BADRENZA-802178 format. One record per residue: x, y, z of N, C-alpha, C in turn; chain. Coordinates in Angstrom, 1 decimal, always signed. Layout:
# BADRENZA-802178
<site <X,Y,Z>,<X,Y,Z>,<X,Y,Z>,"A"> ...
***
This chain:
# BADRENZA-802178
<site <-43.6,+22.9,-35.1>,<-42.3,+23.1,-35.6>,<-41.6,+24.1,-34.6>,"A"> <site <-42.3,+24.7,-33.7>,<-41.6,+25.6,-32.8>,<-40.6,+24.9,-32.0>,"A"> <site <-40.9,+23.7,-31.6>,<-40.1,+22.9,-30.7>,<-38.7,+22.5,-31.3>,"A"> <site <-38.7,+22.2,-32.6>,<-37.5,+21.8,-33.3>,<-36.4,+22.8,-33.3>,"A"> <site <-36.7,+24.1,-33.6>,<-35.6,+25.1,-33.6>,<-35.1,+25.3,-32.1>,"A"> <site <-36.0,+25.3,-31.2>,<-35.5,+25.4,-29.8>,<-34.6,+24.3,-29.3>,"A"> <site <-35.0,+23.1,-29.8>,<-34.2,+21.9,-29.5>,<-32.8,+22.0,-30.1>,"A"> <site <-32.8,+22.4,-31.4>,<-31.5,+22.6,-32.1>,<-30.6,+23.6,-31.4>,"A"> <site <-31.3,+24.7,-31.0>,<-30.5,+25.8,-30.3>,<-30.0,+25.3,-29.0>,"A"> <site <-30.8,+24.5,-28.2>,<-30.3,+23.9,-27.0>,<-29.1,+23.0,-27.2>,"A"> <site <-29.2,+22.1,-28.2>,<-28.1,+21.2,-28.5>,<-26.9,+21.9,-28.9>,"A"> <site <-27.0,+23.0,-29.7>,<-25.9,+23.8,-30.1>,<-25.2,+24.5,-28.9>,"A"> <site <-26.0,+25.0,-28.0>,<-25.5,+25.7,-26.8>,<-24.7,+24.7,-25.9>,"A"> <site <-25.3,+23.5,-25.8>,<-24.6,+22.5,-24.9>,<-23.3,+22.1,-25.6>,"A"> <site <-23.3,+21.9,-26.9>,<-22.1,+21.6,-27.6>,<-21.0,+22.6,-27.4>,"A"> <site <-21.4,+23.9,-27.6>,<-20.4,+25.0,-27.4>,<-19.9,+25.0,-25.9>,"A"> <site <-20.8,+24.8,-25.0>,<-20.4,+24.7,-23.6>,<-19.5,+23.6,-23.3>,"A"> <site <-19.7,+22.5,-23.9>,<-18.8,+21.3,-23.7>,<-17.4,+21.6,-24.3>,"A"> <site <-17.4,+22.2,-25.4>,<-16.1,+22.5,-26.0>,<-15.3,+23.5,-25.2>,"A"> <site <-16.0,+24.5,-24.6>,<-15.4,+25.5,-23.8>,<-15.1,+25.1,-22.4>,"A"> <site <-15.7,+24.0,-22.0>,<-15.5,+23.6,-20.6>,<-14.1,+23.3,-20.2>,"A"> <site <-13.3,+22.5,-20.9>,<-11.9,+22.3,-20.5>,<-11.1,+23.6,-20.4>,"A"> <site <-11.4,+24.5,-21.3>,<-10.6,+25.7,-21.2>,<-11.0,+26.6,-20.1>,"A"> <site <-12.3,+26.6,-19.7>,<-12.8,+27.4,-18.6>,<-12.3,+26.9,-17.3>,"A"> <site <-12.1,+25.6,-17.2>,<-11.7,+25.0,-15.9>,<-10.2,+25.3,-15.7>,"A"> <site <-9.4,+25.5,-16.7>,<-8.0,+25.7,-16.6>,<-7.2,+24.6,-16.0>,"A"> <site <-7.6,+23.4,-16.2>,<-6.9,+22.2,-15.7>,<-5.6,+22.0,-16.4>,"A"> <site <-4.5,+22.0,-15.6>,<-3.2,+21.7,-16.2>,<-2.6,+20.6,-15.5>,"A"> <site <-1.6,+20.0,-16.2>,<-0.8,+18.9,-15.5>,<+0.4,+19.6,-14.9>,"A"> <site <+0.7,+19.3,-13.7>,<+1.9,+19.8,-13.1>,<+2.5,+18.7,-12.2>,"A"> <site <+3.2,+17.8,-12.8>,<+3.8,+16.6,-12.0>,<+4.7,+17.1,-10.9>,"A"> <site <+5.5,+18.1,-11.1>,<+6.4,+18.6,-10.1>,<+5.6,+19.0,-8.8>,"A"> <site <+4.5,+19.7,-9.0>,<+3.7,+20.2,-7.9>,<+3.1,+19.0,-7.2>,"A"> <site <+2.7,+18.0,-7.9>,<+2.1,+16.8,-7.3>,<+3.2,+16.1,-6.5>,"A"> <site <+4.4,+16.0,-7.1>,<+5.6,+15.4,-6.4>,<+5.9,+16.1,-5.1>,"A"> <site <+5.9,+17.5,-5.2>,<+6.2,+18.3,-4.0>,<+5.2,+18.0,-2.9>,"A"> <site <+3.9,+17.9,-3.3>,<+2.8,+17.7,-2.3>,<+3.0,+16.3,-1.7>,"A"> <site <+3.4,+15.3,-2.5>,<+3.7,+14.0,-2.0>,<+4.8,+14.0,-1.0>,"A"> <site <+5.9,+14.7,-1.3>,<+7.1,+14.8,-0.4>,<+6.7,+15.5,+0.9>,"A"> <site <+5.9,+16.6,+0.8>,<+5.4,+17.2,+2.0>,<+4.6,+16.3,+2.9>,"A"> <site <+3.7,+15.5,+2.2>,<+2.9,+14.6,+3.0>,<+3.8,+13.5,+3.7>,"A"> <site <+4.8,+13.0,+3.0>,<+5.7,+12.1,+3.7>,<+6.4,+12.7,+4.8>,"A"> <site <+6.9,+13.9,+4.7>,<+7.5,+14.6,+5.8>,<+6.6,+14.8,+6.9>,"A"> <site <+5.4,+15.2,+6.6>,<+4.4,+15.4,+7.7>,<+4.1,+14.1,+8.4>,"A"> <site <+4.0,+13.0,+7.7>,<+3.8,+11.7,+8.4>,<+5.0,+11.3,+9.3>,"A"> <site <+6.2,+11.6,+8.8>,<+7.4,+11.2,+9.6>,<+7.4,+12.1,+10.9>,"A"> <site <+7.1,+13.4,+10.7>,<+7.1,+14.2,+11.9>,<+6.0,+13.8,+12.9>,"A"> <site <+4.8,+13.5,+12.4>,<+3.7,+13.0,+13.3>,<+4.1,+11.7,+13.9>,"A"> <site <+4.7,+10.8,+13.2>,<+5.2,+9.5,+13.8>,<+6.2,+9.7,+14.9>,"A"> <site <+7.1,+10.6,+14.7>,<+8.1,+10.9,+15.7>,<+7.5,+11.5,+16.9>,"A"> <site <+6.6,+12.5,+16.7>,<+5.9,+13.1,+17.8>,<+5.1,+12.1,+18.6>,"A"> <site <+4.4,+11.2,+17.9>,<+3.7,+10.2,+18.6>,<+4.6,+9.3,+19.4>,"A"> <site <+5.7,+8.9,+18.9>,<+6.6,+8.0,+19.6>,<+7.2,+8.7,+20.8>,"A"> <site <+7.5,+10.0,+20.7>,<+8.0,+10.8,+21.9>,<+7.0,+10.8,+23.0>,"A"> <site <+5.7,+11.1,+22.6>,<+4.7,+11.2,+23.6>,<+4.4,+9.8,+24.2>,"A"> <site <+4.4,+8.8,+23.3>,<+4.1,+7.4,+23.8>,<+5.2,+7.0,+24.8>,"A"> <site <+6.4,+7.3,+24.5>,<+7.5,+7.0,+25.4>,<+7.4,+7.8,+26.8>,"A"> <site <+6.9,+9.0,+26.7>,<+6.7,+9.8,+27.9>,<+5.6,+9.2,+28.7>,"A"> <site <+4.5,+8.8,+28.0>,<+3.4,+8.2,+28.7>,<+3.8,+6.9,+29.4>,"A"> <site <+4.7,+6.1,+28.8>,<+5.2,+4.9,+29.4>,<+6.3,+5.1,+30.4>,"A"> <site <+6.8,+6.4,+30.5>,<+7.9,+6.8,+31.3>,<+9.1,+6.0,+30.9>,"A"> <site <+9.4,+6.0,+29.6>,<+10.6,+5.4,+29.1>,<+11.4,+6.4,+28.4>,"A"> <site <+12.7,+6.4,+28.6>,<+13.7,+7.3,+27.9>,<+13.5,+7.1,+26.4>,"A"> <site <+13.3,+8.2,+25.7>,<+13.0,+8.2,+24.3>,<+14.2,+7.7,+23.5>,"A"> <site <+15.4,+8.1,+23.8>,<+16.6,+7.7,+23.1>,<+16.8,+6.2,+23.2>,"A"> <site <+16.6,+5.7,+24.4>,<+16.7,+4.2,+24.5>,<+15.6,+3.5,+23.8>,"A"> <site <+14.4,+4.0,+23.8>,<+13.3,+3.4,+23.1>,<+13.6,+3.5,+21.6>,"A"> <site <+14.1,+4.5,+21.1>,<+14.5,+4.6,+19.7>,<+15.5,+3.6,+19.3>,"A"> <site <+16.5,+3.4,+20.2>,<+17.5,+2.3,+19.9>,<+16.8,+1.0,+19.8>,"A"> <site <+15.9,+0.7,+20.7>,<+15.1,-0.6,+20.7>,<+14.3,-0.7,+19.4>,"A"> <site <+13.7,+0.4,+19.0>,<+12.9,+0.3,+17.8>,<+13.8,+0.0,+16.6>,"A"> <site <+15.0,+0.6,+16.6>,<+15.9,+0.3,+15.5>,<+16.4,-1.1,+15.5>,"A"> <site <+16.7,-1.6,+16.7>,<+17.1,-3.0,+16.8>,<+16.0,-3.9,+16.3>,"A"> <site <+14.7,-3.6,+16.6>,<+13.6,-4.4,+16.2>,<+13.5,-4.3,+14.7>,"A"> <site <+13.6,-3.2,+14.1>,<+13.6,-3.0,+12.6>,<+14.7,-3.9,+12.0>,"A"> <site <+15.9,-3.8,+12.5>,<+17.0,-4.6,+12.0>,<+16.7,-6.1,+12.2>,"A"> <site <+16.1,-6.5,+13.3>,<+15.8,-7.9,+13.6>,<+14.8,-8.4,+12.6>,"A"> <site <+13.7,-7.7,+12.3>,<+12.7,-8.2,+11.5>,<+13.0,-8.1,+10.0>,"A"> <site <+14.0,-7.3,+9.6>,<+14.3,-7.1,+8.2>,<+14.5,-8.4,+7.4>,"A"> <site <+15.4,-9.3,+7.9>,<+15.6,-10.6,+7.1>,<+14.3,-11.4,+7.0>,"A"> <site <+13.5,-11.4,+8.1>,<+12.3,-12.2,+8.0>,<+11.3,-11.6,+7.0>,"A"> <site <+11.2,-10.3,+7.0>,<+10.3,-9.6,+6.1>,<+10.8,-9.8,+4.6>,"A"> <site <+12.2,-9.8,+4.5>,<+12.7,-10.1,+3.1>,<+12.4,-11.5,+2.7>,"A"> <site <+12.5,-12.5,+3.6>,<+12.2,-13.9,+3.2>,<+10.7,-14.0,+2.9>,"A"> <site <+9.9,-13.3,+3.6>,<+8.4,-13.3,+3.3>,<+8.1,-12.7,+1.9>,"A"> <site <+8.8,-11.6,+1.6>,<+8.6,-10.9,+0.3>,<+9.1,-11.8,-0.8>,"A"> <site <+10.2,-12.5,-0.6>,<+10.7,-13.4,-1.6>,<+9.7,-14.5,-1.9>,"A"> <site <+9.2,-15.1,-0.8>,<+8.2,-16.1,-1.0>,<+6.9,-15.6,-1.7>,"A"> <site <+6.5,-14.5,-1.3>,<+5.3,-13.9,-2.0>,<+5.5,-13.5,-3.4>,"A"> <site <+6.8,-13.1,-3.7>,<+7.1,-12.8,-5.1>,<+7.1,-14.0,-6.0>,"A"> <site <+7.5,-15.1,-5.4>,<+7.4,-16.4,-6.1>,<+5.9,-16.8,-6.4>,"A"> <site <+5.1,-16.5,-5.4>,<+3.6,-16.8,-5.6>,<+3.1,-15.9,-6.7>,"A"> <site <+3.5,-14.6,-6.7>,<+3.0,-13.7,-7.7>,<+3.5,-14.0,-9.1>,"A"> <site <+4.8,-14.5,-9.2>,<+5.3,-14.9,-10.5>,<+4.5,-16.1,-11.1>,"A"> <site <+4.2,-17.1,-10.2>,<+3.5,-18.2,-10.6>,<+2.1,-17.8,-11.0>,"A"> <site <+1.5,-16.9,-10.3>,<+0.2,-16.4,-10.7>,<+0.2,-15.7,-12.1>,"A"> <site <+1.2,-14.8,-12.3>,<+1.3,-14.1,-13.6>,<+1.4,-15.1,-14.7>,"A"> <site <+2.2,-16.2,-14.5>,<+2.4,-17.2,-15.6>,<+1.1,-17.9,-15.8>,"A"> <site <+0.4,-18.3,-14.7>,<-0.8,-19.0,-14.8>,<-1.9,-18.2,-15.5>,"A"> <site <-2.0,-16.9,-15.2>,<-2.9,-16.0,-15.9>,<-2.6,-15.9,-17.4>,"A"> <site <-1.4,-15.8,-17.7>,<-1.0,-15.8,-19.1>,<-1.4,-17.1,-19.8>,"A"> <site <-1.3,-18.2,-19.1>,<-1.7,-19.5,-19.7>,<-3.2,-19.5,-19.9>,"A"> <site <-4.0,-19.0,-18.9>,<-5.4,-18.9,-19.0>,<-5.8,-18.1,-20.2>,"A"> <site <-5.2,-17.0,-20.4>,<-5.5,-16.1,-21.5>,<-5.2,-16.8,-22.9>,"A"> <site <-4.1,-17.6,-22.9>,<-3.8,-18.3,-24.1>,<-4.8,-19.4,-24.4>,"A"> <site <-5.2,-20.2,-23.4>,<-6.0,-21.3,-23.6>,<-7.5,-21.0,-23.7>,"A"> <site <-7.9,-19.9,-23.1>,<-9.4,-19.5,-23.1>,<-9.7,-18.2,-23.7>,"A"> <site <-8.9,-17.8,-24.7>,<-9.1,-16.4,-25.3>,<-10.4,-16.3,-26.0>,"A"> <site <-11.0,-17.4,-26.5>,<-12.3,-17.3,-27.2>,<-13.5,-17.5,-26.3>,"A"> <site <-13.3,-17.8,-25.0>,<-14.4,-18.1,-24.1>,<-14.3,-17.2,-22.8>,"A"> <site <-15.0,-16.1,-22.8>,<-14.8,-15.2,-21.7>,<-15.2,-15.8,-20.3>,"A"> <site <-16.2,-16.6,-20.3>,<-16.7,-17.3,-19.1>,<-15.6,-18.2,-18.6>,"A"> <site <-15.0,-19.0,-19.5>,<-14.0,-20.0,-19.1>,<-12.7,-19.2,-18.6>,"A"> <site <-12.4,-18.1,-19.3>,<-11.3,-17.3,-19.0>,<-11.5,-16.7,-17.5>,"A"> <site <-12.7,-16.2,-17.2>,<-12.9,-15.7,-15.9>,<-12.8,-16.8,-14.8>,"A"> <site <-13.3,-17.9,-15.1>,<-13.2,-19.1,-14.2>,<-11.8,-19.5,-14.0>,"A"> <site <-11.0,-19.5,-15.0>,<-9.6,-19.9,-14.9>,<-8.8,-18.9,-14.1>,"A"> <site <-9.0,-17.6,-14.4>,<-8.3,-16.6,-13.7>,<-8.7,-16.5,-12.2>,"A"> <site <-10.0,-16.7,-11.9>,<-10.5,-16.8,-10.5>,<-9.8,-17.9,-9.8>,"A"> <site <-9.7,-19.0,-10.4>,<-9.0,-20.2,-9.7>,<-7.5,-19.9,-9.5>,"A"> <site <-6.9,-19.2,-10.5>,<-5.5,-18.8,-10.3>,<-5.3,-17.9,-9.2>,"A"> <site <-6.2,-16.9,-9.1>,<-6.1,-15.9,-8.0>,<-6.3,-16.5,-6.6>,"A"> <site <-7.2,-17.5,-6.5>,<-7.5,-18.2,-5.3>,<-6.2,-19.0,-4.9>,"A"> <site <-5.6,-19.6,-5.9>,<-4.4,-20.4,-5.6>,<-3.2,-19.4,-5.1>,"A"> <site <-3.1,-18.3,-5.8>,<-2.1,-17.3,-5.4>,<-2.3,-16.8,-4.0>,"A"> <site <-3.6,-16.5,-3.6>,<-3.9,-16.1,-2.3>,<-3.4,-17.2,-1.3>,"A"> <site <-3.8,-18.4,-1.6>,<-3.4,-19.5,-0.6>,<-1.9,-19.6,-0.5>,"A"> <site <-1.2,-19.4,-1.7>,<+0.3,-19.5,-1.7>,<+0.8,-18.4,-0.8>,"A"> <site <+0.3,-17.1,-0.9>,<+0.8,-16.0,-0.1>,<+0.5,-16.2,+1.4>,"A"> <site <-0.7,-16.8,+1.6>,<-1.1,-17.1,+3.0>,<-0.1,-18.1,+3.6>,"A"> <site <+0.3,-19.1,+2.8>,<+1.2,-20.1,+3.3>,<+2.6,-19.4,+3.6>,"A"> <site <+2.9,-18.5,+2.8>,<+4.2,-17.7,+3.1>,<+4.1,-17.1,+4.5>,"A"> <site <+3.0,-16.4,+4.8>,<+2.8,-15.8,+6.1>,<+2.8,-16.7,+7.2>,"A"> <site <+2.3,-17.9,+6.9>,<+2.2,-18.9,+8.0>,<+3.4,-19.8,+8.2>,"A"> <site <+4.5,-19.6,+7.4>,<+5.7,-20.4,+7.6>,<+6.2,-20.3,+9.0>,"A"> <site <+6.4,-21.4,+9.6>,<+6.8,-21.5,+11.0>,<+8.1,-20.8,+11.3>,"A"> <site <+9.0,-20.9,+10.4>,<+10.3,-20.2,+10.6>,<+10.2,-18.7,+10.6>,"A"> <site <+9.4,-18.1,+9.7>,<+9.3,-16.7,+9.7>,<+8.5,-16.2,+10.9>,"A"> <site <+7.4,-16.9,+11.2>,<+6.6,-16.6,+12.4>,<+7.5,-16.6,+13.7>,"A"> <site <+8.3,-17.7,+13.8>,<+9.2,-17.8,+15.0>,<+10.2,-16.7,+15.0>,"A"> <site <+10.7,-16.3,+13.9>,<+11.7,-15.2,+13.9>,<+11.0,-13.9,+14.3>,"A"> <site <+9.9,-13.6,+13.8>,<+9.2,-12.4,+14.1>,<+8.8,-12.4,+15.6>,"A"> <site <+8.3,-13.5,+16.1>,<+8.0,-13.6,+17.5>,<+9.2,-13.3,+18.4>,"A"> <site <+10.4,-13.9,+18.0>,<+11.6,-13.7,+18.8>,<+12.0,-12.2,+18.7>,"A"> <site <+11.8,-11.5,+17.6>,<+12.1,-10.1,+17.5>,<+11.2,-9.3,+18.4>,"A"> <site <+9.9,-9.6,+18.5>,<+9.0,-8.9,+19.4>,<+9.4,-9.1,+20.8>,"A"> <site <+9.8,-10.3,+21.2>,<+10.2,-10.6,+22.6>,<+11.4,-9.8,+22.9>,"A"> <site <+12.4,-9.7,+22.0>,<+13.6,-9.0,+22.2>,<+13.3,-7.5,+22.4>,"A"> <site <+12.4,-7.0,+21.6>,<+12.0,-5.6,+21.6>,<+11.4,-5.3,+23.0>,"A"> <site <+10.5,-6.1,+23.5>,<+9.8,-5.9,+24.8>,<+10.9,-5.9,+25.9>,"A"> <site <+11.8,-6.8,+25.8>,<+12.9,-6.9,+26.8>,<+13.7,-5.6,+26.8>,"A"> <site <+14.1,-5.2,+25.6>,<+14.8,-4.0,+25.4>,<+14.1,-2.8,+26.0>,"A"> <site <+12.9,-2.6,+25.7>,<+12.1,-1.5,+26.2>,<+12.0,-1.6,+27.7>,"A"> <site <+11.8,-2.8,+28.2>,<+11.8,-3.0,+29.7>,<+13.0,-2.6,+30.4>,"A"> <site <+14.2,-2.7,+29.6>,<+15.4,-2.3,+30.2>,<+15.8,-0.9,+30.1>,"A"> <site <+15.0,-0.1,+29.5>,<+15.3,+1.4,+29.3>,<+15.0,+2.1,+30.6>,"A"> <site <+15.8,+3.1,+30.9>,<+15.6,+3.9,+32.1>,<+14.4,+4.8,+32.0>,"A"> <site <+13.9,+5.2,+33.1>,<+12.7,+6.1,+33.0>,<+13.0,+7.4,+32.4>,"A"> <site <+11.9,+8.0,+31.7>,<+12.1,+9.3,+31.1>,<+12.2,+10.4,+32.1>,"A"> <site <+11.4,+10.2,+33.2>,<+11.4,+11.2,+34.3>,<+12.1,+10.5,+35.5>,"A"> <site <+13.3,+11.0,+35.8>,<+14.0,+10.3,+36.9>,<+13.4,+10.7,+38.3>,"A"> 
***
């Protein structure tokens, strides 16, 4: 019988410790602090990216302002193609969402059949998105933008005269 009181005491102490644990840790929610940290992170990334591009342009002996203009032209050039790609992929995702809803409706009582149905839908959605990426028109537009970017950078004056 000696073991039973010791066991009860141990269980009681563990219970008290678990109740006191959240208070002892002092965990609080502070969404503004998290948002501030996220903003700082994004600023840091932007600064690092800019520093990288300045140094890269110097390594290539390309005027940084000219290279920045070329990068902006490239961004403007690929924008419509990327928008077309996103539109195509959004259509794939909408079809997937509807097909998953149909799977849930038709196979709600059979988890195995539901899994198989959803797996097939996900494979189809992947193939659809892959076809979006492989569209000849979008690929040709992106290739043209890359060629224009290379030509633009090639036409920039040297960074160090």
